[in-house]
C-alpha positions as CSV (number, residue, x, y, z in Angstrom):
1,M,121.1,169.0,93.2
2,K,118.8,172.1,93.4
3,R,118.6,174.2,90.2
4,I,119.6,177.8,90.6
5,L,118.6,180.5,88.2
6,L,121.3,182.7,86.8
7,P,121.6,186.3,88.3
8,A,120.3,189.0,86.0
9,G,122.9,191.3,84.5
10,G,121.7,192.9,81.2
11,A,119.3,195.4,80.0
12,L,115.8,194.4,79.0
13,L,115.4,194.3,75.2
14,A,111.9,193.8,73.7
15,T,109.1,196.1,72.7
16,G,105.5,196.8,72.8
17,L,103.0,196.1,75.6
18,L,100.2,197.8,77.5
19,A,101.1,199.7,80.7
20,A,100.0,200.6,84.2
21,G,102.9,201.7,86.7
22,L,106.0,200.5,88.6
23,V,109.2,201.9,90.0
24,G,111.9,199.4,91.1
25,T,115.0,199.8,93.1
26,A,117.8,197.4,94.1
27,S,119.6,197.2,97.5
28,A,123.1,196.0,98.1
29,N,123.0,192.5,99.6
30,A,125.4,189.6,99.8
31,N,123.3,187.7,97.3
32,P,121.9,189.2,94.1
33,D,118.3,190.4,94.4
34,W,117.1,189.0,91.1
35,A,117.5,185.7,89.2
36,S,116.5,185.3,85.6
37,D,116.0,182.7,83.0
38,T,115.1,182.6,79.3
39,M,111.6,181.5,78.3
40,A,111.0,181.6,74.5
41,K,114.6,181.8,73.1
42,D,113.8,183.6,69.8
43,A,111.0,185.0,67.6
44,P,110.3,181.7,65.8
45,T,109.9,180.0,69.2
46,A,107.6,182.8,70.3
47,A,105.4,182.4,67.2
48,E,105.2,178.6,67.8
49,T,104.2,179.2,71.4
50,A,101.3,181.6,70.4
51,A,100.2,179.1,67.7
52,Y,100.0,176.3,70.3
53,W,97.4,178.2,72.4
54,T,95.3,179.3,69.4
55,E,95.3,175.9,67.8
56,A,91.7,174.9,67.1
57,Q,90.5,171.9,69.1
58,G,87.0,171.3,67.7
59,T,85.0,174.3,68.7
60,T,87.5,175.6,71.2
61,N,91.3,176.2,71.7
62,N,93.9,175.3,74.3
63,F,93.2,178.5,76.3
64,A,89.7,177.2,77.2
65,K,91.3,173.9,78.5
66,A,93.5,175.6,81.0
67,T,92.7,175.4,84.7
68,A,93.6,177.8,87.6
69,Y,97.1,177.1,89.0
70,T,98.0,177.4,92.7
71,T,100.8,175.8,94.7
72,E,98.3,174.5,97.2
73,T,96.2,172.7,94.6
74,V,96.6,168.9,95.2
75,A,94.7,166.2,93.3
76,A,93.3,163.8,95.9
77,S,93.3,160.1,95.1
78,K,90.1,159.4,97.0
79,L,87.6,161.2,99.2
80,S,87.7,160.5,102.9
81,S,85.7,161.7,105.9
82,S,86.3,161.6,109.7
83,G,84.5,162.4,112.9
84,G,81.7,160.9,114.8
85,Y,77.9,161.3,114.9
86,T,76.6,164.9,114.5
87,P,72.9,165.6,115.6
88,D,70.5,167.0,113.1
89,G,69.9,170.8,113.1
90,K,66.6,172.6,113.2
91,P,64.1,171.7,110.5
92,G,63.9,174.1,107.6
93,V,61.3,175.1,105.1
94,V,61.7,175.5,101.4
95,A,59.2,177.5,99.5
96,P,57.5,176.0,96.5
97,I,58.8,177.0,93.0
98,G,57.5,180.4,92.1
99,E,56.8,181.5,95.6
100,E,60.3,182.2,96.7
101,K,61.0,185.6,98.3
102,A,62.0,188.0,95.6
103,T,65.4,189.8,95.9
104,T,66.7,192.7,93.9
105,S,70.3,193.1,92.7
106,V,72.2,195.7,90.6
107,V,73.8,194.4,87.4
108,K,76.9,196.2,86.4
109,N,78.9,196.1,83.2
110,V,82.5,196.1,84.5
111,N,85.0,197.1,81.9
112,L,88.4,196.0,83.2
113,P,91.6,197.9,82.2
114,K,93.4,196.6,79.2
115,S,96.4,195.9,81.4
116,I,94.7,193.2,83.4
117,G,94.6,189.6,82.0
118,K,95.9,186.1,82.5
119,V,99.1,184.2,81.9
120,F,98.8,180.7,80.4
121,F,101.5,178.0,80.5
122,L,102.3,174.3,80.8
123,D,103.3,173.1,84.3
124,A,106.0,170.5,85.0
125,A,103.4,167.7,84.4
126,G,102.5,169.2,80.9
127,K,99.1,170.4,82.0
128,Q,97.6,173.6,80.7
129,R,97.3,176.2,83.5
130,W,96.5,179.9,84.0
131,C,97.2,182.6,86.6
132,S,96.1,186.2,87.0
133,A,98.6,188.9,85.8
134,T,98.9,192.5,84.7
135,S,101.2,194.5,82.5
136,I,103.0,197.4,84.2
137,Q,104.8,200.5,83.3
138,S,108.3,200.1,82.1
139,K,110.8,201.8,79.8
140,Y,110.2,199.4,76.9
141,R,106.5,198.8,77.7
142,N,107.0,195.0,77.7
143,L,106.8,194.0,81.4
144,V,104.2,191.7,83.0
145,A,103.8,191.0,86.8
146,T,102.4,187.8,88.3
147,A,103.1,185.3,91.1
148,G,106.5,183.7,91.2
149,H,105.1,180.2,91.2
150,C,103.3,181.0,87.9
151,V,106.7,181.5,86.2
152,Y,109.1,179.1,88.0
153,D,108.0,175.6,89.1
154,D,109.6,175.6,92.6
155,K,107.6,172.6,93.8
156,A,109.0,170.3,91.1
157,N,112.4,172.0,91.3
158,A,112.1,172.4,87.5
159,S,112.8,175.2,85.0
160,V,110.5,178.1,84.0
161,M,107.1,177.1,82.8
162,D,106.8,176.1,79.2
163,K,104.8,177.9,76.5
164,W,104.2,180.9,78.7
165,V,102.0,183.7,77.3
166,F,100.2,186.8,78.6
167,V,96.7,187.6,77.3
168,P,95.3,191.0,78.4
169,G,91.5,191.1,78.6
170,Y,91.2,187.4,78.2
171,Y,87.6,186.1,78.2
172,Q,86.2,182.7,77.3
173,G,88.9,181.7,74.8
174,K,89.1,185.2,73.2
175,T,92.2,187.3,73.0
176,P,90.9,190.9,72.3
177,W,94.2,192.7,72.7
178,G,96.6,190.0,71.4
179,I,99.0,187.4,72.8
180,Y,102.3,188.3,74.4
181,V,104.9,185.5,74.6
182,G,107.3,185.4,77.6
183,K,110.9,186.2,76.7
184,T,112.8,186.5,80.0
185,A,111.6,185.6,83.5
186,Y,112.8,187.5,86.7
187,V,112.1,186.2,90.2
188,H,113.6,187.1,93.5
189,Y,116.8,185.2,94.3
190,D,115.4,183.9,97.6
191,F,112.4,182.5,95.9
192,S,114.3,180.6,93.3
193,V,116.9,179.3,95.7
194,Y,115.2,179.0,99.1
195,N,111.5,178.8,98.1
196,D,110.9,181.9,100.2
197,R,107.1,182.5,99.9
198,D,107.5,186.1,101.0
199,R,109.2,186.6,97.6
200,D,106.6,184.8,95.5
201,Y,106.4,187.4,92.8
202,A,107.8,187.6,89.3
203,F,108.3,189.9,86.3
204,V,108.5,188.8,82.7
205,T,109.6,190.7,79.6
206,V,107.6,189.7,76.6
207,Y,107.9,189.8,72.8
208,N,105.7,192.1,70.6
209,G,102.1,191.0,70.7
210,V,100.6,188.6,68.2
211,Q,97.2,189.8,67.1
212,V,94.8,186.9,66.3
213,G,92.3,187.4,63.6
214,G,92.0,190.3,61.2
215,A,91.2,190.5,57.5
216,G,92.1,187.6,55.2
217,K,94.0,187.6,52.0
218,E,92.5,186.6,48.7
219,V,94.7,184.2,46.8
220,S,94.6,181.9,43.8
221,Y,93.3,178.3,44.1
222,A,96.9,177.0,43.6
223,D,98.3,179.2,46.4
224,Y,95.4,178.3,48.6
225,Q,96.1,174.6,48.1
226,A,99.9,175.1,48.7
227,Y,99.4,177.0,52.0
228,N,99.7,174.9,55.1
229,G,98.6,177.4,57.7
230,E,95.1,178.4,58.9
231,K,92.8,179.2,56.0
232,S,89.2,179.6,55.1
233,E,87.0,179.5,52.0
234,K,84.5,182.0,50.6
235,A,81.9,180.6,48.3
236,E,80.6,182.7,45.4
237,T,78.0,182.0,42.7
238,V,78.3,183.5,39.2
239,A,74.9,184.4,37.8
240,T,73.6,185.7,34.5
241,F,72.1,189.2,34.2
242,E,68.6,187.7,34.3
243,E,69.4,185.7,37.5
244,Y,71.1,188.8,39.0
245,D,68.0,190.9,38.4
246,K,65.8,188.2,40.2
247,L,68.2,188.0,43.1
248,T,68.4,191.8,43.7
249,Q,64.6,192.1,43.5
250,K,64.5,189.6,46.4
251,G,66.9,191.6,48.5
252,Y,70.1,189.7,47.7
253,V,73.4,191.3,46.7
254,G,75.6,189.7,44.1
255,K,78.6,190.5,41.9
256,V,78.3,190.8,38.1
257,E,81.1,189.3,36.0
258,D,81.5,189.6,32.2
């Protein structure tokens, strides 16, 4: 039996995202225009989702492991070729190294708007994926636009994508403007029910952004040992006045303790 998303009927409640511009209207049809479904059900779930993506995996995180997601992407079991004999083309000439024809190009530093970024999620197979997305203007400044198939897995006839987040300005595993976890997904009714590709778009309300990084908190050794979250150590050396004088003369900076 095909899964049908529930028609949307309430106000959007969430706060705080970047903006860029949209005005939406609804027309009177026999079927509802929009269908909706819950993504992260509450704030603790949203925090767990953000933590999943930032979890350290050696020198990287789960963001860096994600691959681009399209509905046309199919993993081939083996390579195959077809067709008959094709005659060779005209012989070519490759210049020796260092004697190639020089070409000029203009290098530009492109600063993308803060509203543009990527959405990351797990597909029906549990694989880490990403799609392009953008935040848009809305009353509560909490709305993200992307493709419908990047929100709802219509191919597998499954639910909304798991661990869905939006990262504005994403670049090589970095989240310069925070992580926004999906709260409620909205897709066109015809896309969710009939797989209508002309309606392959979606809007997602998100929770308040989670800023990664920032200044640390200095705690006692006992509190440090008891804390189970992410933590780091800062090494300090206590020196005598004589040792301190020698260090400062060599350009080092230390801290004097009585």
